[in-house]
DRENPA-531564 format. One record per residue (C-alpha): residue in three letters; x, y, z. Coordinates in nm, 3 decimals, decimal comma. Example, Ala and Ser with C-alpha at 12.3 -4.5 7.8 and 13.67 -1.06 7.14 Angstrom:
BEGIN
<r residuo="ALA" X="1,230" Y="-0,450" Z="0,780"/>
<r residuo="SER" X="1,367" Y="-0,106" Z="0,714"/>
# end
This chain:
BEGIN
<r residuo="MET" X="0,000" Y="0,000" Z="0,000"/>
<r residuo="LEU" X="0,279" Y="0,239" Z="0,093"/>
<r residuo="LYS" X="0,463" Y="0,151" Z="-0,228"/>
<r residuo="ASN" X="0,155" Y="0,233" Z="-0,439"/>
<r residuo="LYS" X="0,116" Y="0,563" Z="-0,255"/>
<r residuo="LYS" X="0,474" Y="0,656" Z="-0,333"/>
<r residuo="LEU" X="0,423" Y="0,558" Z="-0,698"/>
<r residuo="MET" X="0,110" Y="0,772" Z="-0,717"/>
<r residuo="ILE" X="0,300" Y="1,071" Z="-0,579"/>
<r residuo="LYS" X="0,570" Y="1,022" Z="-0,842"/>
<r residuo="ILE" X="0,310" Y="0,996" Z="-1,118"/>
<r residuo="VAL" X="0,134" Y="1,313" Z="-0,998"/>
<r residuo="ILE" X="0,470" Y="1,491" Z="-1,005"/>
<r residuo="CYS" X="0,520" Y="1,375" Z="-1,365"/>
<r residuo="PHE" X="0,173" Y="1,505" Z="-1,455"/>
<r residuo="LEU" X="0,231" Y="1,846" Z="-1,297"/>
<r residuo="LEU" X="0,599" Y="1,924" Z="-1,340"/>
<r residuo="VAL" X="0,592" Y="2,024" Z="-1,708"/>
<r residuo="PRO" X="0,280" Y="2,248" Z="-1,705"/>
<r residuo="VAL" X="0,379" Y="2,411" Z="-1,376"/>
<r residuo="ALA" X="0,729" Y="2,478" Z="-1,509"/>
<r residuo="LEU" X="0,592" Y="2,621" Z="-1,834"/>
<r residuo="MET" X="0,359" Y="2,855" Z="-1,647"/>
<r residuo="THR" X="0,597" Y="2,973" Z="-1,374"/>
<r residuo="VAL" X="0,961" Y="2,950" Z="-1,480"/>
<r residuo="PRO" X="0,935" Y="3,207" Z="-1,766"/>
<r residuo="TYR" X="0,833" Y="3,474" Z="-1,512"/>
<r residuo="LEU" X="1,118" Y="3,379" Z="-1,281"/>
<r residuo="ILE" X="1,387" Y="3,391" Z="-1,550"/>
<r residuo="SER" X="1,254" Y="3,687" Z="-1,749"/>
<r residuo="PRO" X="1,475" Y="3,945" Z="-1,569"/>
<r residuo="ILE" X="1,793" Y="3,760" Z="-1,672"/>
<r residuo="ILE" X="1,706" Y="3,553" Z="-1,981"/>
<r residuo="PRO" X="1,591" Y="3,717" Z="-2,308"/>
<r residuo="GLU" X="1,239" Y="3,613" Z="-2,409"/>
<r residuo="LYS" X="1,357" Y="3,443" Z="-2,728"/>
<r residuo="TYR" X="1,559" Y="3,199" Z="-2,515"/>
<r residuo="GLY" X="1,282" Y="3,146" Z="-2,259"/>
<r residuo="GLN" X="1,133" Y="2,826" Z="-2,405"/>
<r residuo="MET" X="1,478" Y="2,678" Z="-2,452"/>
<r residuo="THR" X="1,574" Y="2,756" Z="-2,092"/>
<r residuo="VAL" X="1,254" Y="2,610" Z="-1,943"/>
<r residuo="ASP" X="1,288" Y="2,284" Z="-2,134"/>
<r residuo="LEU" X="1,657" Y="2,256" Z="-2,046"/>
<r residuo="ILE" X="1,562" Y="2,289" Z="-1,679"/>
<r residuo="ILE" X="1,290" Y="2,024" Z="-1,715"/>
<r residuo="PHE" X="1,530" Y="1,787" Z="-1,892"/>
<r residuo="LEU" X="1,791" Y="1,830" Z="-1,618"/>
<r residuo="ILE" X="1,525" Y="1,757" Z="-1,355"/>
<r residuo="VAL" X="1,429" Y="1,442" Z="-1,548"/>
<r residuo="ILE" X="1,791" Y="1,324" Z="-1,550"/>
<r residuo="ILE" X="1,832" Y="1,393" Z="-1,177"/>
<r residuo="LEU" X="1,508" Y="1,215" Z="-1,090"/>
<r residuo="SER" X="1,587" Y="0,913" Z="-1,305"/>
<r residuo="ARG" X="1,949" Y="0,867" Z="-1,200"/>
<r residuo="ASN" X="1,974" Y="1,000" Z="-0,845"/>
<r residuo="ILE" X="1,632" Y="1,000" Z="-0,679"/>
<r residuo="TRP" X="1,380" Y="0,761" Z="-0,837"/>
<r residuo="HIS" X="1,636" Y="0,534" Z="-1,006"/>
<r residuo="VAL" X="1,421" Y="0,475" Z="-1,314"/>
<r residuo="ARG" X="1,638" Y="0,377" Z="-1,607"/>
<r residuo="ILE" X="1,572" Y="0,570" Z="-1,926"/>
<r residuo="HIS" X="1,672" Y="0,383" Z="-2,243"/>
<r residuo="PHE" X="1,793" Y="0,665" Z="-2,467"/>
<r residuo="PHE" X="1,920" Y="0,435" Z="-2,740"/>
<r residuo="SER" X="1,905" Y="0,073" Z="-2,847"/>
<r residuo="GLY" X="2,087" Y="-0,077" Z="-3,145"/>
<r residuo="LYS" X="1,905" Y="-0,409" Z="-3,128"/>
<r residuo="ARG" X="1,687" Y="-0,524" Z="-3,418"/>
<r residuo="ILE" X="1,701" Y="-0,195" Z="-3,606"/>
<r residuo="GLY" X="1,479" Y="-0,328" Z="-3,884"/>
<r residuo="ASN" X="1,208" Y="-0,418" Z="-3,637"/>
<r residuo="GLN" X="1,239" Y="-0,077" Z="-3,472"/>
<r residuo="LEU" X="1,186" Y="0,095" Z="-3,806"/>
<r residuo="CYS" X="0,876" Y="-0,115" Z="-3,869"/>
<r residuo="GLN" X="0,737" Y="-0,006" Z="-3,533"/>
<r residuo="LEU" X="0,778" Y="0,356" Z="-3,646"/>
<r residuo="ILE" X="0,526" Y="0,323" Z="-3,929"/>
<r residuo="PRO" X="0,198" Y="0,394" Z="-3,739"/>
<r residuo="ALA" X="0,348" Y="0,699" Z="-3,565"/>
<r residuo="VAL" X="0,491" Y="0,835" Z="-3,892"/>
<r residuo="ILE" X="0,154" Y="0,796" Z="-4,067"/>
<r residuo="PHE" X="-0,025" Y="0,983" Z="-3,787"/>
<r residuo="LEU" X="0,239" Y="1,255" Z="-3,791"/>
<r residuo="ILE" X="0,191" Y="1,307" Z="-4,165"/>
<r residuo="LEU" X="-0,189" Y="1,316" Z="-4,132"/>
<r residuo="THR" X="-0,187" Y="1,571" Z="-3,849"/>
<r residuo="ARG" X="0,080" Y="1,797" Z="-3,998"/>
<r residuo="PHE" X="-0,026" Y="1,777" Z="-4,363"/>
<r residuo="GLY" X="-0,232" Y="2,095" Z="-4,334"/>
<r residuo="THR" X="0,071" Y="2,298" Z="-4,224"/>
<r residuo="LEU" X="0,296" Y="2,207" Z="-4,517"/>
<r residuo="SER" X="0,182" Y="2,504" Z="-4,728"/>
<r residuo="SER" X="0,264" Y="2,744" Z="-4,443"/>
<r residuo="ILE" X="0,616" Y="2,619" Z="-4,373"/>
<r residuo="ALA" X="0,885" Y="2,880" Z="-4,429"/>
<r residuo="PRO" X="1,228" Y="2,711" Z="-4,439"/>
<r residuo="ARG" X="1,399" Y="3,052" Z="-4,413"/>
<r residuo="LEU" X="1,282" Y="3,069" Z="-4,051"/>
<r residuo="ILE" X="1,498" Y="2,771" Z="-3,953"/>
<r residuo="ASN" X="1,806" Y="2,867" Z="-3,754"/>
<r residuo="VAL" X="2,023" Y="2,722" Z="-3,479"/>
<r residuo="ARG" X="1,808" Y="2,869" Z="-3,201"/>
<r residuo="ILE" X="1,491" Y="2,714" Z="-3,346"/>
<r residuo="ILE" X="1,660" Y="2,376" Z="-3,387"/>
<r residuo="LEU" X="1,790" Y="2,378" Z="-3,029"/>
<r residuo="THR" X="1,455" Y="2,495" Z="-2,891"/>
<r residuo="VAL" X="1,259" Y="2,218" Z="-3,065"/>
<r residuo="LEU" X="1,521" Y="1,958" Z="-2,969"/>
<r residuo="LEU" X="1,507" Y="2,058" Z="-2,602"/>
<r residuo="VAL" X="1,126" Y="2,043" Z="-2,606"/>
<r residuo="ALA" X="1,150" Y="1,688" Z="-2,741"/>
<r residuo="LEU" X="1,417" Y="1,586" Z="-2,490"/>
<r residuo="ALA" X="1,231" Y="1,731" Z="-2,192"/>
<r residuo="GLU" X="0,886" Y="1,594" Z="-2,276"/>
<r residuo="GLU" X="1,000" Y="1,253" Z="-2,398"/>
<r residuo="GLY" X="1,223" Y="1,214" Z="-2,097"/>
<r residuo="MET" X="0,935" Y="1,300" Z="-1,866"/>
<r residuo="PHE" X="0,641" Y="1,118" Z="-2,025"/>
<r residuo="ARG" X="0,801" Y="0,820" Z="-2,196"/>
<r residuo="GLY" X="1,125" Y="0,796" Z="-1,998"/>
<r residuo="LEU" X="0,984" Y="0,843" Z="-1,646"/>
<r residuo="LEU" X="0,604" Y="0,835" Z="-1,643"/>
<r residuo="LEU" X="0,564" Y="0,525" Z="-1,859"/>
<r residuo="PRO" X="0,789" Y="0,296" Z="-1,646"/>
<r residuo="LEU" X="0,629" Y="0,431" Z="-1,327"/>
<r residuo="SER" X="0,284" Y="0,361" Z="-1,473"/>
<r residuo="LEU" X="0,394" Y="0,010" Z="-1,565"/>
<r residuo="GLU" X="0,499" Y="-0,049" Z="-1,207"/>
<r residuo="LEU" X="0,177" Y="0,096" Z="-1,064"/>
<r residuo="THR" X="-0,042" Y="-0,115" Z="-1,295"/>
<r residuo="ARG" X="0,168" Y="-0,428" Z="-1,239"/>
<r residuo="ASN" X="0,293" Y="-0,432" Z="-1,596"/>
<r residuo="ARG" X="-0,042" Y="-0,371" Z="-1,766"/>
<r residuo="ARG" X="0,123" Y="-0,222" Z="-2,070"/>
<r residuo="TYR" X="-0,177" Y="-0,076" Z="-2,249"/>
<r residuo="THR" X="-0,307" Y="0,090" Z="-1,931"/>
<r residuo="ALA" X="0,039" Y="0,231" Z="-1,862"/>
<r residuo="VAL" X="0,059" Y="0,377" Z="-2,213"/>
<r residuo="ILE" X="-0,281" Y="0,543" Z="-2,162"/>
<r residuo="ILE" X="-0,169" Y="0,695" Z="-1,830"/>
<r residuo="SER" X="0,151" Y="0,833" Z="-1,979"/>
<r residuo="SER" X="-0,044" Y="0,970" Z="-2,277"/>
<r residuo="LEU" X="-0,291" Y="1,145" Z="-2,047"/>
<r residuo="GLY" X="0,000" Y="1,308" Z="-1,866"/>
<r residuo="PHE" X="0,141" Y="1,420" Z="-2,199"/>
<r residuo="ALA" X="-0,194" Y="1,570" Z="-2,301"/>
<r residuo="VAL" X="-0,254" Y="1,742" Z="-1,966"/>
<r residuo="ALA" X="0,085" Y="1,914" Z="-1,993"/>
<r residuo="HIS" X="-0,044" Y="2,100" Z="-2,300"/>
<r residuo="LEU" X="-0,315" Y="2,272" Z="-2,096"/>
<r residuo="ALA" X="-0,046" Y="2,530" Z="-2,030"/>
<r residuo="ASN" X="-0,101" Y="2,651" Z="-2,390"/>
<r residuo="ILE" X="-0,439" Y="2,794" Z="-2,289"/>
<r residuo="ALA" X="-0,250" Y="3,110" Z="-2,192"/>
<r residuo="ASN" X="-0,166" Y="3,179" Z="-2,556"/>
<r residuo="SER" X="-0,434" Y="2,996" Z="-2,758"/>
<r residuo="SER" X="-0,809" Y="2,955" Z="-2,768"/>
<r residuo="TRP" X="-0,966" Y="2,673" Z="-2,569"/>
<r residuo="SER" X="-1,087" Y="2,506" Z="-2,891"/>
<r residuo="LEU" X="-0,737" Y="2,500" Z="-3,039"/>
<r residuo="VAL" X="-0,591" Y="2,367" Z="-2,715"/>
<r residuo="LEU" X="-0,861" Y="2,098" Z="-2,699"/>
<r residuo="LEU" X="-0,779" Y="1,977" Z="-3,050"/>
<r residuo="GLN" X="-0,409" Y="1,991" Z="-2,971"/>
<r residuo="MET" X="-0,457" Y="1,781" Z="-2,658"/>
<r residuo="ILE" X="-0,645" Y="1,517" Z="-2,859"/>
<r residuo="VAL" X="-0,365" Y="1,501" Z="-3,115"/>
<r residuo="VAL" X="-0,104" Y="1,493" Z="-2,838"/>
<r residuo="PHE" X="-0,287" Y="1,208" Z="-2,667"/>
<r residuo="GLY" X="-0,280" Y="1,013" Z="-2,994"/>
<r residuo="ASN" X="0,090" Y="1,079" Z="-3,034"/>
<r residuo="GLY" X="0,142" Y="0,969" Z="-2,675"/>
<r residuo="LEU" X="-0,026" Y="0,635" Z="-2,742"/>
<r residuo="LEU" X="0,188" Y="0,567" Z="-3,049"/>
<r residuo="TRP" X="0,511" Y="0,696" Z="-2,901"/>
<r residuo="GLY" X="0,453" Y="0,510" Z="-2,574"/>
<r residuo="SER" X="0,396" Y="0,180" Z="-2,753"/>
<r residuo="LEU" X="0,701" Y="0,251" Z="-2,971"/>
<r residuo="TYR" X="0,919" Y="0,303" Z="-2,664"/>
<r residuo="LEU" X="0,789" Y="-0,015" Z="-2,504"/>
<r residuo="LYS" X="0,853" Y="-0,209" Z="-2,821"/>
<r residuo="THR" X="1,203" Y="-0,076" Z="-2,894"/>
<r residuo="ASP" X="1,354" Y="0,050" Z="-2,565"/>
<r residuo="ASN" X="1,479" Y="0,337" Z="-2,781"/>
<r residuo="LEU" X="1,379" Y="0,685" Z="-2,663"/>
<r residuo="SER" X="1,577" Y="0,845" Z="-2,945"/>
<r residuo="LEU" X="1,305" Y="0,733" Z="-3,187"/>
<r residuo="THR" X="1,029" Y="0,912" Z="-2,996"/>
<r residuo="ILE" X="1,256" Y="1,215" Z="-2,954"/>
<r residuo="LEU" X="1,301" Y="1,224" Z="-3,333"/>
<r residuo="LEU" X="0,926" Y="1,194" Z="-3,392"/>
<r residuo="HIS" X="0,857" Y="1,464" Z="-3,135"/>
<r residuo="PHE" X="1,113" Y="1,691" Z="-3,300"/>
<r residuo="LEU" X="0,959" Y="1,642" Z="-3,644"/>
<r residuo="ASP" X="0,610" Y="1,694" Z="-3,503"/>
<r residuo="ASP" X="0,695" Y="2,022" Z="-3,329"/>
<r residuo="LEU" X="0,928" Y="2,177" Z="-3,588"/>
<r residuo="PRO" X="0,644" Y="2,298" Z="-3,816"/>
<r residuo="LEU" X="0,502" Y="2,495" Z="-3,521"/>
<r residuo="PHE" X="0,816" Y="2,709" Z="-3,519"/>
<r residuo="ILE" X="0,867" Y="2,761" Z="-3,893"/>
<r residuo="THR" X="0,524" Y="2,854" Z="-4,026"/>
<r residuo="ASN" X="0,404" Y="3,191" Z="-4,151"/>
<r residuo="GLY" X="0,115" Y="3,331" Z="-3,952"/>
<r residuo="SER" X="-0,093" Y="3,144" Z="-3,699"/>
<r residuo="LEU" X="-0,085" Y="2,768" Z="-3,702"/>
<r residuo="LYS" X="-0,406" Y="2,567" Z="-3,732"/>
<r residuo="LEU" X="-0,425" Y="2,206" Z="-3,635"/>
<r residuo="THR" X="-0,695" Y="2,135" Z="-3,891"/>
<r residuo="THR" X="-0,810" Y="2,255" Z="-4,227"/>
<r residuo="PRO" X="-1,074" Y="2,532" Z="-4,209"/>
<r residuo="THR" X="-1,374" Y="2,329" Z="-4,093"/>
<r residuo="SER" X="-1,608" Y="2,367" Z="-3,801"/>
<r residuo="LEU" X="-1,482" Y="2,274" Z="-3,455"/>
<r residuo="MET" X="-1,734" Y="1,992" Z="-3,430"/>
<r residuo="THR" X="-1,625" Y="1,836" Z="-3,758"/>
<r residuo="ALA" X="-1,260" Y="1,860" Z="-3,660"/>
<r residuo="LEU" X="-1,337" Y="1,716" Z="-3,318"/>
<r residuo="VAL" X="-1,519" Y="1,417" Z="-3,465"/>
<r residuo="MET" X="-1,237" Y="1,355" Z="-3,714"/>
<r residuo="TYR" X="-0,973" Y="1,353" Z="-3,443"/>
<r residuo="LEU" X="-1,176" Y="1,136" Z="-3,209"/>
<r residuo="VAL" X="-1,221" Y="0,880" Z="-3,488"/>
<r residuo="MET" X="-0,845" Y="0,884" Z="-3,547"/>
<r residuo="ILE" X="-0,784" Y="0,838" Z="-3,174"/>
<r residuo="GLY" X="-1,013" Y="0,536" Z="-3,177"/>
<r residuo="ILE" X="-0,813" Y="0,383" Z="-3,461"/>
<r residuo="ILE" X="-0,487" Y="0,468" Z="-3,287"/>
<r residuo="GLY" X="-0,615" Y="0,307" Z="-2,968"/>
<r residuo="VAL" X="-0,667" Y="-0,020" Z="-3,154"/>
<r residuo="VAL" X="-0,326" Y="0,003" Z="-3,323"/>
<r residuo="THR" X="-0,159" Y="0,074" Z="-2,991"/>
<r residuo="PHE" X="-0,333" Y="-0,219" Z="-2,825"/>
<r residuo="LEU" X="-0,214" Y="-0,450" Z="-3,102"/>
<r residuo="GLN" X="0,142" Y="-0,314" Z="-3,072"/>
<r residuo="VAL" X="0,175" Y="-0,362" Z="-2,698"/>
<r residuo="ASN" X="-0,040" Y="-0,673" Z="-2,656"/>
<r residuo="GLY" X="0,230" Y="-0,917" Z="-2,758"/>
<r residuo="LEU" X="0,518" Y="-0,753" Z="-2,574"/>
<r residuo="HIS" X="0,729" Y="-0,942" Z="-2,326"/>
<r residuo="ARG" X="0,774" Y="-0,808" Z="-1,981"/>
<r residuo="ARG" X="1,076" Y="-0,599" Z="-1,913"/>
<r residuo="PRO" X="1,203" Y="-0,454" Z="-1,586"/>
<r residuo="THR" X="1,092" Y="-0,096" Z="-1,515"/>
<r residuo="ARG" X="1,387" Y="-0,010" Z="-1,296"/>
# end
């Protein structure tokens, strides 16, 4: 009972750390860090916290790279790549390659490192331990944490846009969580996360997650996709062998 309580506390910390950091740290560092480096700084701090928690406090091993069965790992990438293309297809016409620079690359990379380290690297193994290795349930928990973290965007976006973003993020979380379980290779989810976020930083004008349709139509479309992704994720993780979470 005490062990489960401690696990729940750790999971709550994983749920809250990213959104709390995103909403508070920028104000704390604004007197000394230029605004254009604010996002980069926040995610660097989060990533360092993830490393400290995993190595020195919680002792949860994060598998940043695996060279085993590369062909199989690439096959496991296919569902996530398809979903990435479908959800980012509408932004292709707005991409402005001239906006790419070193700062943008580092910012997007640090976002991917921080969030993948937190939600796949830490939260997923903790969820596996809490659920006694129920893999699909653990993937859902980690995906919910990933989606909840994006509530912080409500400060800069409309609630409808944030809602659609959270649905897409939850779908990504399902696919990326199952990918990490299947491959023990966080670098793959970091790469997917990087490619998913990069268009957000190099588009002209405001970014829309969907083509110009009504909110209800977009909502239904995304929910249908999430249903399909849920089935795909279940099939991916259902045949996995157990692996230690620590």
